[in-house]
NULUM-620608 format. One record per residue (C-alpha): x negated, y, z negated. Coordinates in steps of 0.02 Angstrom, whole numbers, plus 50000, padded with zeros to 5 digits. Layout:
NULUM-620608
XYZ;...
END
This chain:
NULUM-620608
531884440448663;530474425748676;530934411248777;530034394548737;530414388148912;529534402349017;527734403549041;527914421049100;527114429348939;525564417548949;525344420549144;525534440149120;524384439748979;523094430249079;523174443149217;522974457449097;521434450749016;520614445849190;521534454549348;520144448949465;520094430849398;521854430449417;521854436249594;520304425549639;521364410149584;522894414849685;521894418449835;521374400149844;523114397649910;522534405950074;521404399450213;520014412150242;518804412550394;517644421750272;517954423750081;517914441050003;516294448449944;517224456749805;519024453049745;519234471749715;518194485449754;518644501549642;517634512149751;518674508549914;520214518049977;521244529149861;521314518349721;520214503349761;520414488449889;520744470749872;519724456749964;518424467350025;517294458350153;518494444150196;518964440450358;520634431050384;522194430150495;523964431550441;524804421550591;523584407050566;524154405550380;525884408350414;526044396250570;524434385950634;524024378450470;525704372450452;525834366650637;524474354950596;525274345650429;527164349750449;527294353250646;529064345450657;529744353750502;530944368950551;529964385050527;531484395650558;533244391950585;534354405250685;536054405050640;537094418650735;539054417350698;539234433350799;538684424550969;539034406950914;537244402250924;536104390950809;534334386150855;533084377250752;531204380850793;529844369250708;528214375350658;527344366150809;528654376650929;528364392250840;526514391350864;526854388751047;528044402851064;526984415450959;525414411251060;526204412451221;526854428351184;525334435251104;524454430051271;525774441151365;525334455651243;523584453651268;523804453951467;524764469751437;523284477151369;523574476351185;522014472851070;521574471050891;521954487950809;523184493550943;525054497950878;526584489550943;528334494250900;529634481850883;531474487750913;532474471250897;533974463150838;534054448350722;533394435450857;532144423250837;531024433750961;531024448250836;529884435450727;528854429650862;528534447750909;527894450150738;526834435050716;526064437450896;525404455050845;524754448150687;524004433750795;522934446350897;522544458050765;523824472350829;524744481950698;526664480450723;527914492750672;529714486150662;531104500050688;532804495950629;533724490650784;535244503550742;534234519050731;534574533150838;533324539550978;532764553850887;532294542450736;531404529850847;530544544350937;529724549850770;529064533250743;528374532550929;527424550250899;526764544350735;526214526050772;525704530650951;526084512051014;525254504851168;526824494851193;528514493451133;529524476351122;531444477251138;533084469751182;534584473751294;535654475451145;536054471150958;537704464750890;538454472650744;539984463550682;541074462050847;540154477350912;538864475051060;537664491051036;536524494451182;534714495951130;533944500951301;534754517551326;534294521851151;532484516851190;532434526151359;533074541451266;531684540451133;530284537951251;530974552651339;531044562551171;529274556851119;527704567651156;526724548951156;527294536451298;526934518751284;525984510851421;527354497151439;528874489451375;529374470851359;531254469851365;532144453351312;533894452251412;535244445051307;536654436951381;537954449751300;537254464151400;536254466251544;535044481451541;534174489351691;532194491051684;531094507251727;529994502151877;528294502451827;528494501651644;529674488251584;529294470051601;530534455151579;530194445951419;530664428651472;529814430451631;528144435551566;528224422351445;528774408551569;527274414551686;525954414351537;526524396651500;526434390751683;524674398751689;524194389451528;523894404051435;523894404751237;523184417251128;522044411450981;522104418850804;520824434750799;519934436150635;520304452550549;519664459850395;520784457450247;520844476450217;521434479250412;523314484650428;524454470750465;525964483250495;526674499150462;528394501250407;529184518750407;530134523950253;531204540150243;530064555350191;530954570050094;530274581450231;531144572950358;529534566450432;529524546350411;528114539150294;527134524750378;526884513050234;525374503050283;525154484550223;523544475550237;523284457350279;522404448850140;523124455449985;524804453950057;524624435150091;523954432049929;525394441449838;526754435249949;526144416349932;526064417949729;527854425049722;528644410449832;528264397049697;527984408549536;529394420849557;530704413649669;530324395049611;530244388149794;529334373149851;528434369850030;529724361650149;531384369250057;532464381250143;532414400150088;533654413250149;533414432050139;534954438750206;534254454950265;533534462350431;531794461150499;531824481050518;531854481750319;530344477950197;531344462950134;531504455550318;529454457650324;529134450150165;530494437650139;531184433350309;529554431550408;527964431150309;528314424050136;529374409150175;528094404450309;526524407350208;527284394550088;527784381550219;529574383750193;531114384250310;531714402450332;533434407850388;533664421550522;535514427050503;536264438550624;537934441350545;538804450550399;539274443250232;541074446450269;542014447250451;540804436250543;542144427750535;542734429850344;542034431050168;541534413550161;540154416150296;538674416350166;539494398950083;539364391350261;537604396050302;537034388750127;538024373150158;537604370550340;535714372350316;535444366250136;534814382650070;534014381749898;533904400049872;534674415349931;533934433249918;535274447749961;535874464249915;537174467649789;538174476649915;538404460250015;539154451749852;540314466349814;540954465850004;541314445849960;542144449649801;543274462549882;543814451750030;544014434949907;543994439549723;544394422549672;543084414849786;544444401849862;543374401650024;541894394649918;542924377949890;542654373750068;540854371850067;539534359749975;538374370749877;537694357149767;535774359749831;536074377749809;534934383549647;534794402149640;535374418849695;534164434349697;534904451349709;533744467949752;533734482849855;534904494149747;535364493449556;536314476449528;537954482349431;538314469349284;540144466649362;539444459349509;538134449149433;539434441149316;540624437749446;539294428449552;538574419749394;540414413349371;540854407549544;539194401849576;538494392949415;536744394949460;535514408449392;535824426249470;534274436849462;534144454749489;532464461249541;531644477849582;530334482849700;530094494449849;529594496650028;528004503049958;527564488349842;527914474149971;528454462149832;529224462849671;528774474749535;529924468249394;531134453149395;531434437149295;530174423049362;531234408349395;529624398249450;528694401849282;530414397349174;531784411349167;531914423749030;533574427748941;534644439049058;535154455949003;536444461549138;535784478449205;534094475549183;532854467249320;531984460049173;530084461049152;528484467549246;527674454649356;525794450149342;524884464849443;526064477949377;525684487549216;527174498849188;527394514149091;528694527149064;528204545349075;529004562049030;528844577249142;527084580949059;526504563349113;526434555748923;526954539448883;528754538548795;529244525848679;530424511348693;532224516148762;531624534548798;532084539048988;530854544949106;529914541149262;529454523049288;527464523949348;526244509449379;524614510349310;523174509549447;522584500549529;524064492949614;523954475249637;523634465749806;525024468249936;525544486449885;525144498550015;523404505950017;523864522150097;525064529250228;524804528350416;523484541550456;523954552150310;522764547450161;523124565950079;525024563550097;524864546350023;523924554049865;525084569049860;526584559249875;526244544749753;524614547349651;524544566049615;526074569649500;525314557949366;523464555449370;522874537049356;524684530649402;525684526849551;527374537049538;528774524149586;529964540949589;531214530149505;531904534949333;532284522249202;531604515649030;530884499648951;531724492648796;530954483948647;530714468348732;529854475048865;531454473548991;531354486249122;532904496949159;533024505949323;534344519349315;534074528549487;533024538049596;532154555149549;532074562249716;533274563649851;533324545649922;535024537849923;535454518749936;536704514550049;536984495950048;535204491950018;534574505050145;533594518950065;534034534650169;533504551650137;534784565550097;533424578150153;533474570850326;535454571850329;535334590050277;534184593450421;535464586350530;536974597250459;535864612850451;535734610350648;537634614450677;537844631650741;539214634550606;538204630350462;537364640850338;536724629750207;537034612850154;536694599550015;536934580150040;537144569349878;537404551049841;538994548549769;539374531149679;540284518649791;541014501649725;540554493749892;539014501349945;538214506549790;538114525049851;538734533750005;538284550650052;539314567250031;538804583750126;539334600550051;539254613650183;539354632950178;539914639550343;539224655550421;540404670050415;541374673850559;541384655750628;543004653250734;543124634650713;544184628050571;543284619650424;544214602350486;543364604250647;541724607250592;541774592450465;542294580950594;540814587050711;539584584950566;540064567550529;539804563450722;538024572950718;537294562050573;538024546650659;537184552250819;535594558650744;535274545850623;536334530750657;537924522350583;536764514250442;537034531550346;538874528650317;538994547250314;540954549750336;541324563750205;540864582250235;541524595250130;541564613650161;541364624749998;541144644049984;539514642549897;538244630849817;537774629649648;535994636049616;534654639849498;534164658349486;532514653949580;533714646949714;533544627649687;535174619549732;535824609749580;536014591949671;535814582149516;537344590649426;538324590549582;538034571449589;538564569049394;540274578749436;540574567949596;540164552049499;541214557149350;539764557449241;539544567849085;538524583249134;537904598249043;537904616349103;536054619049174;535174633549083;534464639549234;536064642149330;536324658049428;538304657249413;539274643549304;540994646749386;540154637749555;540144620349472;542094623349429;542434627149613;541414611649655;542374600549537;544004607149605;543634603349789;542974585449752;544504581449659;545614588649804;544584576049926;544884561549807;543214561049739;543134558249563;542754574149475;
END
């Protein structure tokens, strides 16, 4: 399906014929303190490293250079329907805020290479914190504010932060969530203790401070300003880490995805114009959270590197106050491009199927909707196309890649849309579909989607303090490739079709969660003998977890009581983000003769998909039992 309008094929061919030349040219969009000795060094790191020898600073590129040329332009617009607050922060103001906070961090003993955990709600201070760390060469690790104390503790122990930045509370819809007690409990649980915490007091909830450890954010920043303290940008190596972002590990131990400074800046800057089709000065909105990779790449770093105005939205697609919330934000702030998860549009469609609320707002300046985070089902894409009358672009990437692997590059000229496909591979990514033996399969054949090494700039060079785990997790299964652990196929036109995960990570409303982690929680209940968690198709959230448990013999509690406790336990240990609401007691679990639980087959039964009896099953009758119990609980069987 060639397109005469799109420059994509020409640009992709140019990258393929000269990858180093392609990225050398892209790197000219970044200000370097010292240019790279080598654009790419194949001998460095696990698969090579980008921009070896270069010195740079990500905060300088995102803030300072724009403060000189577009100082009065809004850099961040904070919009919070849950607190009725709006705030516009210019590039000049952003520089002042970030450099003052960076001075506070410096006075707290934070230096280049130190880690700082950020456990914050969606307020401007969260972005200030990220940029302040980048300014002084500290490595930030943002932990989603809704995570339970145990999850935060595991990240504290892995990152070993010198300082933790947090706030008194977050706001989820109409509910105030106290962060400080969770932080205190996490620090108590963690073997590693931070030297200090900086706490932002929100007016919605006052919190107490631990004497000798906790400092008041506003007071410390005011003191720094009064003393005339402002931290300068510290030059760091392009290959130095900018941040560590934890993603669910199948073993229950989180994986710290490392992101470097130089390659990340080059890749993000390239995507803003060439992929998203946005110009400097325009308003770009990623309706995500700073706790997720989308928030890092496209709320904070990407838009600011490009000189755009970024929207930081503390609200929901529905309920804050209604299903017109997104239209209101787009209209109020003249947003040209929105990037969100398909879940958000499924929620809007459910509440306002005819998009009646859209008629109240002026979206004449709105140009494009981008969807990612989970598979964009064709029905939702078509609905959005019909109501908005702008391009609706599904694209696919991962926490590990940091920017789109495949999509429809609006900035290069859009290609024809095939509903259900995120379109084509972006320059930098050579995709293959491999069978179990690692052989490339032909067009239309299902297999594991893999990326030929080296990965492009901006992708993870390794996992935090775990080089061998990085190789084992991503590079060992298919030598010469990065294993995405996503299954799918590539059609005869080169369009990529991502059909689902090949491991046990499920996608709940755009949040990647490990079923292994949930199984660990269920198994901790004294009444549970064994368990399995699968993701079941859900019209709103994409997938929701469903837990099957086998109770120990002699348990006095009823299965109803145990199931209720299990739902509460997952909520406590992992957090409401898991959306775990269904635990089902079964007499036994289907297994292979070698003892492997047949989760994939159980999922097909639950989803109402066609399935075949696995050849290795121990007792075929168990699958009939699973089907019956699912039907009795109202799950498709």
